[in-house]
ZAFI-662842 format. One record per residue (C-alpha): residue in three letters; x, y, z. Coordinates in Angstrom, 1 decimal. Layout:
<sites>
rest, xx, yy, zz
ala, X, Y, Z .
...
</sites>
This chain:
<sites>
rest, xx, yy, zz
met, -113.7, 153.9, 171.9 .
lys, -112.3, 154.6, 175.4 .
arg, -113.5, 151.2, 176.7 .
leu, -112.1, 149.6, 173.6 .
leu, -108.7, 151.2, 174.2 .
trp, -108.6, 150.0, 177.8 .
ile, -109.3, 146.4, 176.8 .
gly, -107.0, 146.7, 173.9 .
ser, -104.3, 148.0, 176.3 .
leu, -104.9, 144.9, 178.5 .
ser, -104.4, 142.7, 175.5 .
tyr, -101.2, 144.6, 174.5 .
phe, -99.9, 144.1, 178.0 .
leu, -100.5, 140.4, 177.5 .
ile, -98.7, 140.5, 174.2 .
gly, -95.7, 142.2, 175.9 .
leu, -95.5, 139.3, 178.4 .
ala, -95.7, 136.7, 175.7 .
his, -93.2, 138.3, 173.4 .
val, -90.3, 138.2, 175.9 .
val, -91.0, 135.2, 178.1 .
val, -88.8, 132.8, 176.1 .
gly, -86.0, 135.3, 175.9 .
ser, -86.2, 136.1, 179.6 .
leu, -85.9, 132.4, 180.4 .
leu, -83.6, 131.4, 177.6 .
pro, -80.3, 130.9, 179.5 .
val, -82.0, 128.7, 182.1 .
leu, -84.2, 127.0, 179.5 .
leu, -81.1, 126.0, 177.5 .
asp, -79.4, 124.8, 180.6 .
his, -82.4, 122.6, 181.5 .
tyr, -82.5, 121.0, 178.0 .
gly, -78.7, 121.0, 177.4 .
arg, -79.1, 123.0, 174.2 .
asn, -76.9, 125.8, 172.7 .
tyr, -77.7, 129.4, 171.5 .
thr, -78.3, 128.3, 167.9 .
glu, -81.1, 126.0, 169.0 .
gly, -82.4, 128.8, 171.3 .
gly, -82.6, 131.0, 168.2 .
ser, -84.4, 128.2, 166.4 .
leu, -87.1, 128.2, 169.1 .
ile, -87.5, 132.0, 168.8 .
phe, -87.7, 131.5, 165.0 .
ala, -90.5, 129.0, 165.5 .
gln, -92.4, 131.4, 167.7 .
phe, -92.1, 134.3, 165.3 .
ser, -93.0, 132.1, 162.3 .
gly, -96.2, 131.5, 164.1 .
phe, -96.5, 135.2, 164.8 .
leu, -96.2, 135.9, 161.1 .
ala, -98.8, 133.4, 160.2 .
gly, -101.2, 134.9, 162.8 .
val, -100.7, 138.4, 161.5 .
leu, -101.2, 137.5, 157.8 .
leu, -104.2, 135.3, 158.4 .
ser, -105.9, 137.8, 160.8 .
pro, -107.7, 139.9, 158.1 .
trp, -109.2, 136.8, 156.5 .
leu, -110.3, 135.2, 159.8 .
ala, -111.7, 138.6, 161.0 .
arg, -113.8, 138.8, 157.8 .
gln, -115.0, 135.2, 158.2 .
phe, -115.8, 135.1, 161.9 .
gly, -115.7, 138.7, 163.1 .
lys, -113.0, 140.6, 164.9 .
arg, -114.2, 139.7, 168.4 .
arg, -114.4, 136.0, 167.7 .
thr, -111.0, 136.1, 166.1 .
leu, -109.5, 137.8, 169.1 .
val, -111.1, 135.3, 171.5 .
phe, -109.8, 132.3, 169.5 .
ala, -106.3, 133.8, 169.4 .
leu, -106.3, 134.4, 173.1 .
leu, -107.5, 130.9, 173.9 .
leu, -104.7, 129.5, 171.7 .
leu, -102.1, 131.6, 173.5 .
cys, -103.5, 130.5, 176.9 .
ala, -103.2, 126.8, 176.0 .
ala, -99.7, 127.2, 174.5 .
glu, -98.3, 128.9, 177.5 .
gly, -99.8, 126.2, 179.7 .
leu, -98.1, 123.5, 177.7 .
tyr, -94.8, 125.4, 177.9 .
ser, -94.9, 125.1, 181.7 .
leu, -95.1, 121.3, 181.5 .
leu, -91.5, 121.3, 180.0 .
pro, -92.3, 118.7, 177.3 .
pro, -89.5, 117.2, 175.1 .
trp, -87.5, 119.9, 173.3 .
gly, -88.9, 119.1, 169.9 .
trp, -92.4, 119.8, 171.1 .
leu, -91.4, 123.3, 172.1 .
tyr, -91.1, 124.4, 168.4 .
ala, -94.8, 123.6, 167.8 .
ile, -95.9, 125.1, 171.1 .
gly, -93.9, 128.3, 170.3 .
ala, -95.4, 128.5, 166.9 .
ala, -98.9, 128.2, 168.4 .
ala, -98.2, 130.9, 171.0 .
gly, -96.7, 133.2, 168.3 .
phe, -99.8, 132.7, 166.1 .
gly, -102.0, 133.7, 169.0 .
phe, -100.3, 136.9, 170.0 .
gly, -99.6, 137.9, 166.4 .
met, -103.2, 137.7, 165.6 .
val, -104.2, 139.8, 168.6 .
glu, -101.7, 142.5, 167.8 .
ala, -102.7, 142.8, 164.2 .
val, -106.5, 142.9, 164.8 .
ile, -106.3, 145.5, 167.6 .
gly, -103.7, 147.6, 165.7 .
thr, -105.9, 147.7, 162.6 .
ile, -109.0, 148.7, 164.6 .
val, -107.1, 151.6, 166.3 .
ile, -105.3, 152.9, 163.2 .
ser, -108.3, 152.8, 160.9 .
gly, -110.8, 154.0, 163.5 .
ile, -109.0, 156.9, 165.1 .
thr, -108.2, 159.7, 162.6 .
glu, -107.0, 162.4, 165.1 .
gly, -104.3, 161.8, 167.7 .
thr, -103.6, 158.4, 166.1 .
gly, -100.0, 158.5, 167.3 .
ala, -101.1, 159.0, 170.9 .
ala, -103.6, 156.2, 170.7 .
met, -101.1, 153.7, 169.3 .
ser, -98.5, 154.9, 171.8 .
arg, -100.9, 154.1, 174.6 .
leu, -101.2, 150.6, 173.4 .
glu, -97.5, 150.3, 173.1 .
val, -97.0, 151.6, 176.6 .
phe, -98.9, 148.7, 177.9 .
phe, -97.0, 146.4, 175.6 .
gly, -93.8, 147.8, 177.1 .
ile, -95.1, 147.4, 180.7 .
gly, -95.8, 143.7, 180.0 .
ala, -92.4, 143.3, 178.3 .
leu, -90.6, 144.8, 181.3 .
ala, -92.7, 143.0, 183.9 .
met, -92.0, 139.5, 182.6 .
pro, -88.2, 139.7, 182.9 .
ala, -88.6, 141.1, 186.4 .
val, -90.9, 138.2, 187.3 .
ala, -88.7, 135.7, 185.6 .
ser, -85.7, 137.0, 187.5 .
gln, -87.4, 136.4, 190.8 .
leu, -88.7, 133.0, 189.7 .
ile, -85.2, 131.9, 188.5 .
ala, -83.7, 133.0, 191.8 .
leu, -86.4, 130.9, 193.6 .
gly, -86.0, 127.9, 191.3 .
trp, -89.6, 128.2, 190.1 .
trp, -88.9, 129.6, 186.7 .
arg, -91.3, 127.4, 184.8 .
leu, -94.2, 129.2, 186.6 .
ala, -93.6, 132.2, 184.4 .
phe, -95.6, 130.6, 181.6 .
pro, -98.9, 130.1, 183.6 .
val, -98.8, 133.8, 184.5 .
ile, -99.4, 134.5, 180.8 .
ser, -102.1, 131.8, 180.6 .
val, -104.0, 133.5, 183.5 .
cys, -103.7, 137.0, 181.8 .
ala, -105.0, 135.5, 178.5 .
ala, -108.0, 134.0, 180.3 .
val, -108.8, 137.4, 181.8 .
ala, -108.6, 139.0, 178.4 .
val, -110.9, 136.4, 176.9 .
val, -113.6, 137.3, 179.5 .
ala, -113.1, 141.1, 178.9 .
trp, -113.6, 140.7, 175.1 .
leu, -116.6, 138.4, 175.5 .
arg, -118.4, 140.5, 178.1 .
gly, -117.3, 144.0, 176.9 .
ser, -119.9, 146.2, 175.3 .
phe, -118.7, 149.0, 173.0 .
gly, -122.0, 150.5, 171.8 .
lys, -122.1, 151.0, 168.1 .
leu, -118.6, 149.6, 167.8 .
asp, -120.0, 146.2, 168.6 .
ala, -121.3, 146.0, 165.0 .
val, -117.8, 146.5, 163.7 .
leu, -116.3, 143.9, 166.1 .
asp, -119.0, 141.2, 165.4 .
glu, -119.4, 141.8, 161.6 .
tyr, -118.3, 138.9, 159.4 .
glu, -118.7, 137.8, 155.8 .
arg, -119.9, 134.4, 154.5 .
cys, -120.2, 133.7, 150.7 .
gly, -119.8, 137.4, 149.9 .
glu, -122.6, 138.4, 152.3 .
lys, -122.1, 140.5, 155.4 .
his, -123.6, 139.6, 158.8 .
met, -123.8, 141.6, 162.0 .
his, -124.2, 139.8, 165.2 .
ser, -125.8, 142.9, 166.8 .
gly, -128.0, 143.7, 163.8 .
leu, -126.6, 147.2, 163.6 .
ala, -125.1, 148.9, 160.6 .
pro, -121.4, 149.1, 160.3 .
his, -120.0, 152.1, 162.3 .
ser, -116.7, 152.6, 160.5 .
pro, -115.0, 151.6, 157.2 .
ser, -112.5, 149.6, 159.1 .
thr, -114.2, 146.3, 158.6 .
gly, -113.5, 144.3, 155.4 .
ala, -110.7, 145.0, 153.0 .
ser, -109.8, 148.6, 152.3 .
lys, -111.0, 149.8, 148.9 .
gly, -107.6, 151.4, 148.4 .
gly, -104.6, 149.2, 147.9 .
pro, -100.9, 149.4, 148.4 .
ala, -100.1, 148.5, 144.8 .
gly, -99.9, 152.1, 143.7 .
asn, -97.4, 152.8, 146.4 .
trp, -95.3, 149.7, 146.0 .
arg, -91.9, 151.4, 146.2 .
leu, -92.8, 153.2, 149.3 .
leu, -94.4, 150.1, 150.8 .
ala, -91.3, 148.1, 150.0 .
leu, -89.2, 150.6, 152.0 .
phe, -91.5, 150.4, 155.0 .
ile, -91.5, 146.6, 154.8 .
ile, -87.7, 146.5, 155.0 .
phe, -87.8, 149.1, 157.7 .
phe, -90.1, 147.1, 159.9 .
phe, -88.2, 143.9, 159.1 .
ile, -85.0, 145.4, 160.4 .
tyr, -86.5, 147.3, 163.4 .
val, -88.5, 144.4, 164.9 .
gly, -85.7, 142.0, 164.2 .
thr, -83.3, 144.3, 166.1 .
glu, -85.7, 144.9, 168.9 .
met, -86.4, 141.2, 169.4 .
ser, -82.8, 140.2, 169.1 .
leu, -82.0, 142.6, 171.9 .
ala, -85.0, 141.4, 174.0 .
asn, -84.0, 137.7, 173.6 .
phe, -80.2, 137.9, 173.8 .
leu, -79.4, 140.8, 176.1 .
pro, -79.3, 138.5, 179.2 .
ser, -77.0, 136.1, 177.4 .
met, -74.7, 139.0, 176.3 .
phe, -74.6, 140.4, 179.8 .
ile, -73.7, 137.0, 181.3 .
glu, -70.8, 136.5, 178.8 .
arg, -69.5, 140.1, 178.8 .
leu, -70.0, 141.2, 182.4 .
gly, -70.0, 137.9, 184.3 .
leu, -73.4, 138.4, 185.8 .
thr, -75.6, 135.6, 187.2 .
gln, -78.7, 134.5, 185.2 .
ala, -81.0, 136.3, 187.6 .
glu, -79.0, 139.6, 187.4 .
ala, -78.7, 139.4, 183.6 .
ala, -82.4, 139.0, 183.2 .
leu, -82.8, 142.5, 184.7 .
ser, -81.0, 143.9, 181.5 .
val, -84.2, 143.3, 179.6 .
thr, -86.3, 144.8, 182.4 .
cys, -84.1, 148.0, 182.1 .
phe, -84.6, 148.0, 178.4 .
trp, -88.4, 147.6, 178.5 .
leu, -88.8, 150.0, 181.4 .
ala, -87.1, 152.8, 179.3 .
met, -89.3, 151.7, 176.3 .
ala, -92.5, 152.1, 178.4 .
ala, -91.4, 155.5, 179.8 .
gly, -90.6, 156.8, 176.3 .
arg, -93.9, 155.7, 174.9 .
leu, -95.7, 157.8, 177.5 .
phe, -94.5, 160.9, 175.5 .
ala, -93.7, 159.5, 172.0 .
gly, -97.2, 159.7, 170.6 .
asn, -97.8, 163.3, 171.6 .
ile, -94.3, 164.4, 170.4 .
ala, -94.9, 162.7, 167.0 .
asp, -98.4, 164.2, 166.7 .
arg, -96.9, 167.6, 167.3 .
tyr, -93.7, 167.6, 165.3 .
gly, -94.5, 165.1, 162.6 .
tyr, -94.3, 161.4, 162.2 .
gly, -91.5, 161.5, 159.6 .
val, -89.2, 163.6, 161.8 .
phe, -89.8, 161.4, 164.8 .
val, -89.1, 158.2, 162.9 .
ala, -85.9, 159.5, 161.3 .
leu, -84.4, 161.0, 164.6 .
ser, -85.3, 158.0, 166.7 .
ser, -83.6, 155.7, 164.1 .
leu, -80.5, 157.9, 164.3 .
ala, -80.5, 157.8, 168.1 .
ala, -80.8, 154.0, 168.1 .
thr, -77.9, 153.7, 165.6 .
val, -75.5, 155.8, 167.6 .
leu, -76.3, 153.9, 170.9 .
leu, -75.9, 150.5, 169.3 .
cys, -72.6, 151.5, 167.7 .
val, -71.4, 152.5, 171.2 .
phe, -72.7, 149.3, 172.9 .
pro, -69.8, 147.0, 171.8 .
leu, -67.3, 149.5, 173.1 .
val, -68.5, 149.8, 176.8 .
lys, -67.6, 147.3, 179.5 .
gly, -68.6, 148.5, 182.9 .
thr, -71.8, 147.1, 184.3 .
ala, -73.3, 150.5, 185.4 .
val, -72.4, 152.2, 182.1 .
thr, -73.9, 149.3, 180.1 .
phe, -77.2, 149.4, 182.0 .
val, -77.4, 153.2, 181.4 .
leu, -76.7, 152.7, 177.7 .
ile, -79.5, 150.1, 177.5 .
ala, -81.9, 152.5, 179.2 .
leu, -81.0, 155.2, 176.7 .
leu, -81.4, 152.7, 173.9 .
gly, -84.9, 151.8, 175.2 .
leu, -85.9, 155.5, 175.2 .
gly, -84.5, 156.0, 171.7 .
met, -86.4, 153.1, 170.3 .
ser, -89.6, 153.5, 172.3 .
gly, -91.8, 155.1, 169.7 .
ile, -90.4, 153.7, 166.5 .
phe, -92.8, 150.8, 165.9 .
ser, -96.1, 152.5, 166.7 .
ile, -95.3, 155.9, 165.1 .
ala, -93.8, 154.2, 161.9 .
leu, -97.2, 152.3, 161.6 .
val, -99.1, 155.6, 161.8 .
phe, -96.5, 157.3, 159.5 .
ala, -97.1, 154.6, 156.8 .
ser, -100.9, 155.0, 157.1 .
lys, -100.5, 158.8, 156.6 .
met, -98.1, 158.3, 153.7 .
met, -100.5, 155.8, 152.0 .
pro, -104.0, 156.9, 152.9 .
gly, -106.8, 154.5, 152.1 .
thr, -104.6, 151.4, 152.6 .
glu, -104.7, 151.3, 156.4 .
glu, -105.9, 147.7, 156.8 .
ser, -103.7, 146.2, 154.2 .
thr, -100.6, 148.1, 155.1 .
thr, -101.0, 147.5, 158.9 .
ser, -101.1, 143.7, 158.4 .
leu, -98.2, 143.7, 155.9 .
leu, -96.0, 145.9, 158.0 .
ile, -96.6, 144.0, 161.3 .
gly, -96.1, 140.8, 159.2 .
ala, -92.8, 142.2, 157.9 .
gly, -91.8, 142.9, 161.5 .
gly, -92.7, 139.3, 162.3 .
val, -90.3, 138.0, 159.6 .
gly, -87.5, 140.2, 161.0 .
gly, -88.3, 139.0, 164.5 .
ala, -88.0, 135.4, 163.3 .
leu, -84.9, 135.7, 161.1 .
leu, -82.6, 138.2, 162.8 .
pro, -82.6, 136.5, 166.2 .
leu, -81.8, 133.2, 164.4 .
trp, -78.8, 135.0, 162.8 .
leu, -77.8, 136.5, 166.2 .
gly, -78.1, 133.2, 168.0 .
asn, -75.7, 131.7, 165.5 .
ser, -73.4, 134.7, 165.9 .
met, -73.4, 134.2, 169.7 .
asp, -72.2, 130.6, 169.2 .
arg, -69.6, 131.5, 166.6 .
gly, -68.3, 134.9, 167.6 .
gly, -69.5, 135.6, 171.1 .
ala, -71.2, 138.7, 172.6 .
val, -68.9, 141.4, 171.1 .
ala, -69.2, 140.2, 167.5 .
ser, -73.0, 139.9, 168.0 .
ala, -73.2, 143.5, 169.4 .
trp, -71.5, 144.8, 166.2 .
leu, -74.0, 142.8, 164.2 .
leu, -76.8, 144.6, 166.0 .
ala, -75.0, 147.9, 165.2 .
gly, -75.0, 147.0, 161.5 .
phe, -78.7, 146.4, 161.6 .
ala, -79.2, 149.8, 163.2 .
cys, -77.2, 151.5, 160.5 .
ile, -79.5, 150.1, 157.8 .
leu, -82.5, 151.2, 159.9 .
cys, -81.1, 154.8, 160.1 .
leu, -80.6, 154.9, 156.3 .
leu, -84.1, 153.8, 155.7 .
gly, -85.5, 156.2, 158.2 .
gly, -83.7, 159.0, 156.4 .
ile, -85.0, 158.0, 153.0 .
leu, -88.6, 157.8, 154.2 .
tyr, -88.3, 161.2, 155.7 .
val, -86.9, 162.7, 152.4 .
leu, -89.8, 161.0, 150.5 .
tyr, -92.3, 162.4, 153.0 .
met, -90.9, 166.0, 152.6 .
arg, -91.0, 165.6, 148.8 .
lys, -94.6, 164.4, 148.9 .
lys, -95.5, 167.3, 151.2 .
arg, -93.9, 169.9, 148.9 .
leu, -95.8, 168.4, 145.9 .
gln, -99.1, 168.6, 147.8 .
thr, -98.4, 172.2, 148.8 .
ala, -97.6, 173.1, 145.2 .
ser, -100.7, 171.5, 143.8 .
</sites>
């Protein structure tokens, strides 16, 4: 499992790079093509539509071809898509390329997340936080790299960086050996029959569909779906439009503004070093509720501040406040609905994908119509909904805990 976590961490680092590369380059990309923010939001929408498709199809593809082959296919697709981005084809082609890239990294995230959540029963929060730390490192590294490349006039080279990392991950998954876990990674189903590439018996119940189902918890599942929709939509709106907001509000250059996302993801990565252990110790429900409250307060303050230094500090605090929400909320959902780990993981990551597609689209339109301040208040509104949902989920968790204690 340790080796699997390391290669999974490499893959999450790659996902972090891929998630934010378009947002990091968005101002200069729009300048190059002569497009506006609404069209930039449409490109992000295309990418996250592909992400959603990749997440939702990943369980089926994993059953048909095995988890390892599914991961390799997704990584190769991502490698090719990023290479095509660097060629700067006609604008219309970017929508298809973005969808292919999103499909690739969405599938990688869903498959690896499912393996970890269903396979690690103790310290699950710490394990997921470790993956998310590497996601955060990738997400903060790309804006920093993009900032330097923009300053040098070589910004299109940011895309091949991801292609190279994807190729390295392909080699790692193909050559990696995980002992008995190889049977889980290489197992697939054809015509209702199971096949194991290694010939070993399955090591864990994580392969195939979960015998349990989310149907009996549909109200709780619906709340989690909305929560993930709002959270990922808010996070990706920040990641993609922070540079544009900083340029408009603070008058920074494109290269300087790109550092705002680096600041955000640096704080996210730092927070994730501790988030898992804190959540494992004090409770997943408490962690999710308090983190949602912190994010709401900070996003409500964001439209009111104007100084460059103060705004960067606020963004760093916001990154810390939001750092563990995604991974810990995934674990929280699996603990609230035991036996449904595989189905709920894909559904919740998919819900996040929908939010990551639609809310940046809305925010891009808001940037064109109302400017950065109005868009900042829109983000604050998203956060208020997130806080309300986090509070409701915590109350339901406490009620369920009391009932279990009484019984």
